Each structure stands twice: as structure tokens, then as C-alpha cells.
GUTOR-849711 format. One line per field, with one value per atom (N, C-alpha, C): chain; atom name; x, y, z. Coordinates in pm, whole numbers, plus 50000, padded with zeros to 5 digits. Example, Ala and Ser with C-alpha at 12.3 -4.5 7.8 and 13.67 -1.06 7.14 Angstrom:
# residues 2
lumvo = A; A; A; A; A; A
loza = N; CA; C; N; CA; C
xx = 51319; 51230; 51320; 51285; 51367; 51290
yy = 49431; 49550; 49670; 49775; 49894; 50003
zz = 50780; 50780; 50780; 50708; 50714; 50787
//
This chain:
# residues 80
lumvo = A; A; A; A; A; A; A; A; A; A; A; A; A; A; A; A; A; A; A; A; A; A; A; A; A; A; A; A; A; A; A; A; A; A; A; A; A; A; A; A; A; A; A; A; A; A; A; A; A; A; A; A; A; A; A; A; A; A; A; A; A; A; A; A; A; A; A; A; A; A; A; A; A; A; A; A; A; A; A; A; A; A; A; A; A; A; A; A; A; A; A; A; A; A; A; A; A; A; A; A; A; A; A; A; A; A; A; A; A; A; A; A; A; A; A; A; A; A; A; A; A; A; A; A; A; A; A; A; A; A; A; A; A; A; A; A; A; A; A; A; A; A; A; A; A; A; A; A; A; A; A; A; A; A; A; A; A; A; A; A; A; A; A; A; A; A; A; A; A; A; A; A; A; A; A; A; A; A; A; A; A; A; A; A; A; A; A; A; A; A; A; A; A; A; A; A; A; A; A; A; A; A; A; A; A; A; A; A; A; A; A; A; A; A; A; A; A; A; A; A; A; A; A; A; A; A; A; A; A; A; A; A; A; A; A; A; A; A; A; A
loza = N; CA; C; N; CA; C; N; CA; C; N; CA; C; N; CA; C; N; CA; C; N; CA; C; N; CA; C; N; CA; C; N; CA; C; N; CA; C; N; CA; C; N; CA; C; N; CA; C; N; CA; C; N; CA; C; N; CA; C; N; CA; C; N; CA; C; N; CA; C; N; CA; C; N; CA; C; N; CA; C; N; CA; C; N; CA; C; N; CA; C; N; CA; C; N; CA; C; N; CA; C; N; CA; C; N; CA; C; N; CA; C; N; CA; C; N; CA; C; N; CA; C; N; CA; C; N; CA; C; N; CA; C; N; CA; C; N; CA; C; N; CA; C; N; CA; C; N; CA; C; N; CA; C; N; CA; C; N; CA; C; N; CA; C; N; CA; C; N; CA; C; N; CA; C; N; CA; C; N; CA; C; N; CA; C; N; CA; C; N; CA; C; N; CA; C; N; CA; C; N; CA; C; N; CA; C; N; CA; C; N; CA; C; N; CA; C; N; CA; C; N; CA; C; N; CA; C; N; CA; C; N; CA; C; N; CA; C; N; CA; C; N; CA; C; N; CA; C; N; CA; C; N; CA; C; N; CA; C; N; CA; C; N; CA; C; N; CA; C; N; CA; C; N; CA; C; N; CA; C
xx = 07398; 07381; 07481; 07558; 07657; 07598; 07674; 07625; 07588; 07661; 07630; 07494; 07462; 07332; 07220; 07245; 07148; 07125; 07234; 07223; 07143; 07167; 07096; 06946; 06910; 06769; 06700; 06769; 06712; 06696; 06799; 06795; 06676; 06657; 06548; 06411; 06387; 06253; 06235; 06343; 06329; 06291; 06350; 06322; 06184; 06155; 06031; 05908; 05918; 05801; 05779; 05888; 05874; 05903; 05942; 05969; 06074; 06178; 06290; 06385; 06430; 06521; 06653; 06696; 06818; 06939; 06940; 07051; 07063; 06960; 06962; 07009; 07034; 07067; 07218; 07283; 07427; 07445; 07562; 07591; 07561; 07596; 07577; 07451; 07363; 07236; 07148; 07098; 07009; 06869; 06810; 06681; 06572; 06565; 06458; 06495; 06608; 06644; 06680; 06760; 06807; 06712; 06655; 06568; 06421; 06389; 06251; 06157; 06209; 06122; 06053; 05921; 05847; 05796; 05728; 05684; 05588; 05506; 05415; 05492; 05593; 05673; 05762; 05794; 05871; 05795; 05663; 05580; 05593; 05590; 05607; 05743; 05846; 05982; 05991; 05930; 05929; 05866; 05754; 05685; 05773; 05835; 05921; 06041; 06099; 06212; 06168; 06051; 05999; 05974; 05915; 05886; 06012; 06107; 06227; 06329; 06346; 06454; 06405; 06274; 06219; 06263; 06295; 06333; 06236; 06218; 06130; 06207; 06140; 06199; 06090; 06129; 06033; 06053; 05949; 05961; 06069; 06085; 06184; 06327; 06349; 06483; 06531; 06438; 06476; 06528; 06522; 06582; 06733; 06781; 06925; 06980; 06899; 06939; 06905; 07008; 06985; 07018; 07117; 07161; 07134; 07143; 07126; 07227; 07353; 07457; 07427; 07382; 07348; 07228; 07135; 07016; 07054; 07141; 07184; 07268; 07353; 07433; 07344; 07237; 07140; 07077; 07036; 06975; 07077; 07200; 07307; 07329; 07327; 07347; 07233; 07111; 06994; 06998; 07052; 07058; 07173; 07270; 07388; 07356
yy = 16379; 16403; 16511; 16481; 16580; 16676; 16779; 16886; 16835; 16736; 16681; 16612; 16541; 16475; 16579; 16685; 16793; 16858; 16889; 16951; 16863; 16734; 16641; 16640; 16639; 16637; 16769; 16880; 17011; 17024; 16986; 16991; 16908; 16789; 16700; 16765; 16826; 16883; 17014; 17087; 17206; 17167; 17060; 17014; 16948; 16857; 16780; 16860; 16935; 17003; 17143; 17216; 17353; 17364; 17250; 17243; 17343; 17360; 17447; 17368; 17431; 17369; 17337; 17212; 17167; 17252; 17304; 17386; 17519; 17557; 17684; 17668; 17544; 17519; 17498; 17602; 17601; 17655; 17636; 17682; 17831; 17912; 18056; 18107; 18016; 18057; 18124; 18241; 18312; 18251; 18228; 18159; 18235; 18364; 18442; 18483; 18548; 18607; 18502; 18401; 18303; 18184; 18139; 18022; 18058; 18184; 18228; 18187; 18161; 18124; 18252; 18255; 18374; 18357; 18459; 18458; 18344; 18304; 18191; 18059; 18046; 17923; 17912; 18025; 18021; 17941; 17958; 17882; 17733; 17696; 17556; 17503; 17584; 17544; 17521; 17609; 17593; 17459; 17425; 17299; 17181; 17191; 17083; 17060; 17167; 17155; 17083; 17120; 17055; 16906; 16873; 16734; 16652; 16711; 16638; 16625; 16733; 16736; 16741; 16763; 16768; 16891; 17000; 17124; 17235; 17326; 17440; 17552; 17615; 17728; 17833; 17958; 18067; 18140; 18204; 18284; 18391; 18443; 18548; 18499; 18368; 18312; 18340; 18361; 18387; 18529; 18611; 18745; 18734; 18631; 18610; 18507; 18409; 18302; 18344; 18372; 18425; 18326; 18237; 18148; 18002; 17915; 17772; 17722; 17765; 17724; 17768; 17894; 17945; 17868; 17835; 17762; 17624; 17553; 17421; 17432; 17533; 17554; 17585; 17661; 17693; 17566; 17478; 17350; 17266; 17259; 17182; 17233; 17366; 17426; 17387; 17388; 17353; 17203; 17121; 16977; 16939; 17028; 16999; 16994
zz = 89504; 89362; 89319; 89216; 89174; 89070; 89038; 88951; 88811; 88761; 88628; 88627; 88735; 88746; 88754; 88830; 88843; 88707; 88637; 88505; 88409; 88412; 88323; 88353; 88481; 88518; 88483; 88508; 88476; 88325; 88252; 88106; 88054; 88112; 88069; 88089; 88207; 88224; 88148; 88122; 88039; 87896; 87847; 87711; 87703; 87797; 87792; 87832; 87940; 87995; 87936; 87914; 87863; 87714; 87655; 87512; 87466; 87548; 87512; 87422; 87318; 87222; 87292; 87282; 87349; 87309; 87188; 87139; 87213; 87287; 87361; 87505; 87546; 87687; 87704; 87751; 87783; 87923; 87979; 88113; 88131; 88031; 88044; 87974; 87932; 87871; 87977; 87943; 88035; 88027; 88142; 88149; 88073; 88095; 88031; 87890; 87874; 87745; 87639; 87676; 87578; 87562; 87674; 87668; 87658; 87683; 87667; 87778; 87897; 88009; 88060; 88047; 88091; 88234; 88284; 88424; 88454; 88359; 88382; 88388; 88305; 88304; 88428; 88490; 88615; 88719; 88723; 88817; 88788; 88660; 88622; 88665; 88646; 88684; 88835; 88913; 89059; 89097; 89035; 89063; 89021; 88903; 88853; 88944; 88996; 89088; 89215; 89266; 89387; 89362; 89247; 89216; 89190; 89119; 89079; 89191; 89268; 89367; 89512; 89531; 89667; 89745; 89675; 89744; 89709; 89801; 89780; 89712; 89619; 89548; 89536; 89541; 89530; 89398; 89352; 89229; 89245; 89368; 89394; 89371; 89382; 89360; 89219; 89127; 88988; 88967; 89071; 89061; 89074; 89142; 89159; 89061; 89030; 88940; 88796; 88718; 88583; 88471; 88494; 88387; 88424; 88325; 88347; 88451; 88438; 88532; 88674; 88690; 88823; 88880; 88794; 88835; 88890; 88818; 88863; 88991; 89000; 89121; 89241; 89218; 89323; 89377; 89287; 89327; 89403; 89354; 89421; 89563; 89579; 89711; 89805; 89755; 89837; 89876; 89789; 89816; 89911; 89925; 90007; 90155
//
């Protein structure tokens, strides 16, 4: 799966499941500050990543992953 496919899937669940406005999702959009993902929604994102990509993610991973682009790159790295 290439990065564009990952970005499309992540974008889809952020819009559908977390109801984030599509206009707020850019490569350099910050997950918390720009998209408004709070600590409770981080748990939802972890579950969605596991369901969508079959990879484990921890809440602590969000201390390093700050932007949408970093988030997708993190998933790509785990899938490699």
C-alpha cells in the first residue's frame, strides 16, 4: 500500500468517524491543534488504525506524531 492509499483511508475515517471537516486535513495539519483531535478521540483513532490497517498503535505514539503527514508516514513505516 503506498502513501497516497494510506492518506485516503486515514482521511476517510477522520471525516466519517470523527466528523473532522475535510478542509482542515492537509499534510501539515496538526492533529490536536488544527483538527481538534482530543485525548478521547486518540483512543478512537488507535482503534480505527488497528481495524483499517491491522497494525498496533499506542496512545504514546501521538507524542511523536503531530501532523497528518507524520501520522500517515508512521502508518506506512509500520506496514513496510
